[in-house]
C-alpha positions as CSV (number, residue, x, y, z in Angstrom):
1,M,17.0,-6.3,29.6
2,S,17.6,-4.2,26.2
3,A,20.0,-5.1,23.9
4,P,23.5,-3.6,23.2
5,N,23.3,-0.6,21.0
6,K,24.8,-1.3,18.1
7,S,23.7,1.5,16.3
8,Y,26.2,3.4,18.3
9,D,28.2,6.1,16.0
10,P,32.1,7.0,17.5
11,V,31.7,10.7,15.5
12,E,29.1,11.4,17.8
13,V,31.9,11.5,20.5
14,E,33.3,15.0,20.1
15,A,36.8,14.1,20.8
16,L,36.3,10.9,18.2
17,K,35.5,13.0,15.2
18,P,37.9,13.1,12.4
19,E,38.4,16.8,11.8
20,E,39.0,16.8,15.3
21,I,41.5,14.2,14.9
22,D,43.2,15.9,12.1
23,R,43.0,19.5,13.7
24,A,44.7,18.2,16.8
25,R,47.3,16.0,14.2
26,E,48.3,19.6,12.4
27,Q,48.4,21.8,15.5
28,A,51.0,19.2,17.3
29,L,52.9,19.2,13.7
30,A,52.9,22.8,13.9
31,A,53.9,23.4,17.4
32,V,56.8,20.8,16.5
33,A,58.2,22.8,13.4
34,A,57.6,26.0,14.8
35,A,59.8,24.6,18.1
36,G,63.3,26.7,17.9
37,D,65.7,25.0,20.7
38,L,65.4,21.8,22.5
39,D,64.1,23.6,25.6
40,E,60.7,24.3,23.5
41,L,60.6,20.9,21.5
42,R,59.8,19.5,25.2
43,E,57.3,21.7,25.9
44,V,55.9,21.0,22.7
45,K,56.4,17.3,23.6
46,S,54.4,17.3,26.9
47,A,51.5,19.4,25.2
48,H,51.1,17.0,22.5
49,A,52.3,14.0,23.6
50,G,52.1,14.0,26.6
51,D,49.2,11.8,28.9
52,R,46.7,15.4,29.4
53,S,47.1,16.1,24.9
54,P,44.4,16.5,22.6
55,L,44.8,13.3,21.2
56,A,45.8,11.2,24.3
57,L,42.7,12.2,25.5
58,A,41.1,11.2,22.4
59,N,42.4,7.6,22.8
60,R,40.7,7.4,26.1
61,E,37.6,7.4,24.7
62,I,38.2,4.9,22.0
63,G,37.0,2.8,25.1
64,A,33.9,3.5,25.9
65,L,33.0,2.8,22.2
66,P,31.0,-0.6,21.5
67,P,33.5,-3.3,19.9
68,H,32.4,-2.8,15.5
69,A,33.2,0.9,16.2
70,K,36.5,0.8,18.1
71,A,38.9,-0.5,15.3
72,E,38.0,2.6,13.3
73,A,38.2,5.3,16.1
74,G,41.7,3.4,16.8
75,K,43.3,3.1,13.7
76,R,42.4,7.0,12.9
77,V,43.9,8.2,16.8
78,G,46.5,5.8,16.7
79,Q,48.1,7.3,13.0
80,A,47.3,10.8,14.3
81,R,49.9,10.1,17.6
82,G,52.4,8.2,15.0
83,A,52.6,11.0,13.2
84,V,53.1,13.5,15.4
85,G,55.6,11.2,17.4
86,K,57.9,11.0,13.8
87,A,57.5,14.6,13.8
88,L,58.8,14.8,17.2
89,K,61.9,12.3,16.6
90,I,62.7,14.0,13.6
91,R,62.8,17.8,14.7
92,Q,64.6,16.5,18.3
93,E,67.3,15.1,15.6
94,E,67.8,18.3,13.7
95,L,67.8,20.9,16.8
96,E,70.3,18.4,18.2
97,R,73.1,18.1,15.1
98,E,72.4,22.4,15.1
99,R,73.4,22.5,18.7
100,D,76.4,20.2,18.2
101,E,77.4,22.3,15.4
102,R,77.1,25.9,17.4
103,V,79.2,24.1,19.9
104,L,81.9,23.2,17.9
105,V,82.0,26.9,16.6
106,E,81.3,28.7,19.7
107,E,83.0,26.6,22.0
108,A,86.1,25.6,19.8
109,V,89.4,25.6,21.1
110,D,92.2,26.7,19.3
111,V,95.1,24.8,20.1
112,T,98.1,26.4,18.4
113,L,97.9,28.7,20.9
114,P,101.1,29.8,22.7
115,Y,101.8,26.8,25.3
116,D,103.2,29.2,27.4
117,R,99.1,30.5,28.5
118,T,98.8,27.3,30.6
119,P,99.0,28.1,34.3
120,A,102.7,27.8,35.6
121,G,102.8,25.1,38.3
122,A,104.6,25.4,41.5
123,R,107.0,23.1,43.6
124,H,106.1,21.9,47.2
125,P,107.4,24.6,49.8
126,L,108.2,21.9,51.7
127,T,110.7,20.5,49.2
128,T,112.0,23.8,48.6
129,L,112.1,25.0,52.4
130,S,114.2,21.6,53.1
131,E,116.7,21.8,50.1
132,R,117.4,25.8,51.5
133,I,117.8,24.7,55.1
134,E,120.2,21.9,53.3
135,D,121.8,24.9,51.2
136,V,122.6,26.6,54.8
137,F,124.6,23.6,56.1
138,T,126.5,22.6,53.1
139,A,128.0,25.8,52.9
140,M,129.3,25.3,56.6
141,G,131.0,21.9,55.4
142,Y,128.3,19.8,56.3
143,E,127.2,16.5,53.7
144,V,123.9,15.3,53.3
145,A,123.0,11.7,54.2
146,E,120.2,9.6,53.8
147,G,119.0,6.7,55.1
148,P,115.9,3.8,54.8
149,E,112.6,4.9,55.5
150,V,111.9,1.4,56.6
151,E,114.4,1.0,59.7
152,A,115.4,-1.7,62.2
153,E,114.8,-1.3,65.4
154,W,118.2,-1.5,66.5
155,F,118.7,1.8,64.4
156,N,115.5,3.8,65.1
157,F,115.8,3.1,69.5
158,D,118.5,0.7,70.5
159,A,121.6,2.5,69.2
160,L,120.1,6.0,70.2
161,N,119.9,4.9,74.1
162,L,116.2,3.8,74.1
163,G,116.1,1.2,76.2
164,P,113.3,-1.5,75.2
165,D,110.9,-0.1,77.9
166,H,111.2,3.5,76.6
167,P,107.7,4.6,76.0
168,A,108.4,5.7,72.6
169,R,108.7,2.0,71.4
170,T,105.3,1.1,72.0
171,M,102.3,0.3,69.3
172,Q,101.1,4.1,70.4
173,D,103.6,5.8,68.8
174,T,105.3,3.8,66.3
175,F,104.2,1.5,63.2
176,F,105.6,-1.6,63.1
177,V,106.9,-3.4,60.7
178,E,107.8,-6.9,61.7
179,S,108.4,-7.9,65.8
180,P,111.4,-8.7,67.0
181,A,113.2,-12.2,66.3
182,G,111.0,-15.1,68.1
183,E,107.6,-12.8,68.5
184,Q,105.0,-14.3,65.8
185,G,108.0,-15.2,63.2
186,G,109.4,-11.9,63.0
187,A,112.5,-10.0,61.9
188,D,116.2,-11.9,61.0
189,P,116.8,-14.1,64.0
190,E,120.6,-13.4,63.5
191,S,119.7,-9.7,64.3
192,G,117.1,-9.6,67.1
193,S,116.0,-6.6,66.0
194,G,112.1,-5.6,64.8
195,V,111.6,-3.6,62.2
196,V,109.3,0.0,62.3
197,L,108.7,2.6,59.6
198,R,111.6,5.6,61.1
199,T,110.1,7.8,63.7
200,H,113.1,10.2,63.4
201,T,115.8,10.6,60.9
202,S,118.2,10.1,63.9
203,P,118.6,6.6,62.2
204,V,120.9,7.9,59.4
205,Q,123.3,9.6,62.4
206,I,124.0,6.1,63.9
207,R,124.3,4.9,59.9
208,S,126.8,8.0,59.2
209,L,128.8,6.8,62.3
210,L,128.9,3.3,61.0
211,E,129.7,3.4,57.7
212,R,131.9,7.0,57.6
213,E,135.5,7.9,58.9
214,L,135.7,10.3,61.8
215,P,135.3,13.3,61.7
216,V,131.3,13.2,60.9
217,Y,129.3,16.4,59.8
218,V,126.3,15.3,57.9
219,I,123.2,17.1,57.9
220,C,120.3,14.3,57.5
221,P,116.5,15.6,56.2
222,G,113.7,12.9,55.1
223,R,110.1,11.5,55.9
224,V,109.6,10.0,59.3
225,Y,106.1,8.3,60.4
226,R,104.3,8.1,64.2
227,T,100.3,7.1,64.6
228,D,99.1,10.6,64.9
229,E,96.3,11.5,64.0
230,L,95.5,13.8,60.5
231,D,94.9,17.4,62.2
232,A,95.7,20.9,61.6
233,T,98.7,20.5,63.5
234,H,99.3,16.6,63.3
235,T,100.4,14.3,60.2
236,P,101.2,10.6,60.7
237,V,103.8,11.1,57.9
238,F,106.2,14.6,58.1
239,S,109.2,15.9,57.4
240,Q,112.5,16.1,59.9
241,V,116.1,17.7,59.4
242,E,118.6,17.0,62.0
243,L,122.5,17.4,62.0
244,L,125.1,15.6,63.6
245,A,128.5,16.5,64.3
246,V,130.9,14.4,65.5
247,D,134.9,15.4,66.0
248,E,137.8,15.9,68.6
249,G,137.2,19.0,70.8
250,L,133.1,19.4,70.2
251,T,131.2,21.7,72.7
252,M,128.3,23.4,73.7
253,A,129.3,26.5,72.2
254,D,130.1,25.1,68.9
255,L,126.2,23.8,69.0
256,R,125.3,27.5,70.0
257,G,127.3,28.7,67.5
258,T,126.2,26.3,64.9
259,L,122.0,26.9,65.4
260,D,123.2,30.7,65.5
261,H,123.9,30.5,62.4
262,M,120.8,28.8,60.6
263,V,118.5,31.2,62.5
264,R,120.0,34.4,61.0
265,T,120.7,32.4,57.7
266,L,116.9,31.5,57.5
267,F,115.1,34.3,59.5
268,G,117.6,37.4,59.2
269,E,120.1,39.0,61.2
270,G,119.1,40.6,65.3
271,L,117.1,37.2,66.3
272,A,118.5,36.4,69.5
273,T,118.5,32.4,70.7
274,R,118.3,30.7,73.8
275,L,118.5,26.7,74.9
276,R,116.4,26.1,77.5
277,P,117.3,22.8,79.7
278,S,115.5,19.3,78.2
279,Y,116.2,15.5,78.0
280,F,116.8,13.4,75.1
281,P,117.6,9.9,76.0
282,F,120.6,10.3,72.7
283,T,121.8,13.6,73.9
284,E,123.5,14.5,77.1
285,P,123.3,17.3,78.3
286,S,120.1,18.3,76.2
287,A,118.1,21.5,75.3
288,E,115.3,22.9,73.7
289,L,116.3,25.8,71.1
290,D,114.0,29.2,71.0
291,M,114.3,32.3,69.3
292,V,113.0,35.5,69.3
293,C,109.8,35.6,67.6
294,F,110.5,37.1,63.9
295,V,107.0,38.7,63.8
296,C,106.5,41.1,66.7
297,R,110.2,40.3,68.2
298,G,109.2,40.1,71.3
299,D,107.4,43.0,71.5
300,S,104.0,41.5,72.1
301,V,104.7,40.6,75.7
302,H,104.5,44.1,76.6
303,N,102.4,44.9,74.6
304,P,98.8,43.3,74.7
305,E,97.5,45.1,72.9
306,R,99.0,44.4,69.5
307,P,99.0,40.1,69.4
308,C,101.3,38.1,68.0
309,R,99.5,34.9,66.0
310,T,103.1,33.5,65.0
311,C,104.6,33.0,68.7
312,S,101.3,33.2,70.8
313,S,102.6,36.7,72.4
314,E,105.1,34.6,74.0
315,G,107.9,36.5,72.4
316,W,109.8,33.4,71.7
317,I,109.4,30.4,68.9
318,E,110.8,26.9,69.5
319,L,112.4,25.6,66.7
320,G,113.8,22.1,68.1
321,G,115.4,20.3,70.2
322,C,119.4,20.0,70.7
323,G,122.3,18.5,72.5
324,M,125.6,16.8,73.1
325,V,125.5,12.7,71.7
326,N,125.4,11.1,74.5
327,P,128.3,8.9,75.0
328,R,126.5,5.6,75.0
329,V,125.3,6.5,71.2
330,L,129.1,7.2,70.6
331,R,129.9,3.6,72.0
332,A,127.2,2.0,70.4
333,C,129.0,3.1,66.8
334,G,132.3,2.0,68.1
335,V,133.1,6.0,68.9
336,D,135.8,6.3,71.3
337,P,133.6,9.2,73.6
338,E,137.1,9.9,75.6
339,R,138.8,11.0,72.5
340,Y,135.4,12.3,70.4
341,S,132.8,14.5,71.0
342,G,129.7,15.7,69.0
343,F,126.5,17.6,68.7
344,A,123.2,17.3,67.3
345,F,119.9,18.9,66.6
346,G,116.9,18.0,65.0
347,F,113.2,20.0,64.0
348,G,110.4,19.5,62.0
349,I,110.6,21.5,58.8
350,E,106.2,21.5,58.1
351,R,106.3,22.9,61.6
352,M,108.8,25.8,60.6
353,L,107.2,26.1,57.3
354,M,103.7,27.0,59.6
355,F,105.2,29.7,61.5
356,R,107.2,31.0,58.2
357,H,104.8,31.6,56.4
358,S,101.2,31.7,58.5
359,V,100.1,28.2,57.7
360,E,97.2,27.9,60.0
361,D,96.0,23.9,59.0
362,M,98.9,20.9,58.4
363,R,96.4,19.1,56.0
364,D,97.3,22.0,53.7
365,M,100.7,20.4,52.6
366,V,99.3,17.4,52.4
367,E,96.3,17.2,49.9
368,G,98.3,18.2,47.3
369,D,95.7,21.1,46.4
370,A,97.7,23.5,43.6
371,R,96.6,26.6,45.1
372,F,98.0,26.4,48.0
373,T,101.7,25.3,46.4
374,R,101.6,27.9,43.5
375,P,102.2,31.2,45.8
376,F,105.0,29.4,46.9
377,G,106.1,30.1,43.6
378,M,108.6,27.8,41.3
379,E,111.8,28.3,43.4
380,I,114.5,26.4,42.1
């Protein structure tokens, strides 16, 4: 076996020749200095300091040298790579500083500009519509009444002639906060009533009858809660407005006249209304109020070539339920039904907003996107 080649000269390796190392270093330093921005500098770094750069390839050749030749070759290559790396760092700091200075000039914000250049906001259309409805009835002499959103079952159901077995009292419709007394340590034992998130604003009517002197004329707007899934036409939290009038001698004719005035004020003159027989536990007799479509005026029913999206070409729009207050409700509130009578009406504000302004998805009302509310304006 022959002895190791101790006379091996690293200069004979082309990539490790001193002039080649110096040439590769000078080319790298020149390219670094010529880089005009950070993108060009990244390309220079890849070409002259990457894994396939001349100095990196030269560094790989050192492993093939005999031990006594590695030190000198490694020192020469290491110094060259170190110089290139230092130049890259310095140039990167210079280019970043130039970029930041340029951004400060080109993207400067003049904080002294007039404040009114900020886009104006907008009130939520549900708030605006609710207040407009309140104005209609307060102008007729009604008062605005409010009540708690977390309500006792007696106010939400029992006083409104909704018995314990009524379907609306099941978990499928109502959010229960506390169970009745005696059921798993529920509500106040003295009241014997559970606690729910109110499913309508009718409890405010009951409280008004209990707290106010007769006659009572109130309108009750507010949020209500039901266990519905959020989709294009349903939401678990929505707004209702209800009215209640209790006085001596009130009849269905008074109810009809009140509703006709509301429709004319909110939707314009010349819109006919109709009452369809219906059933509600808290009113007797009960009815559904419809009005002629304010868009097609009923013409789409006889003109299928021009369908109406607002009323689905039915000619009528359902507004809500109404009727004369059930005598049982009056008795529950301590009102003599032989002397007093009353009428009530209620509807959802979201539904009215949808067909008044062609809103197709109820989720737009609850997502808080200013692009939805801004077109309605800043009405006060």
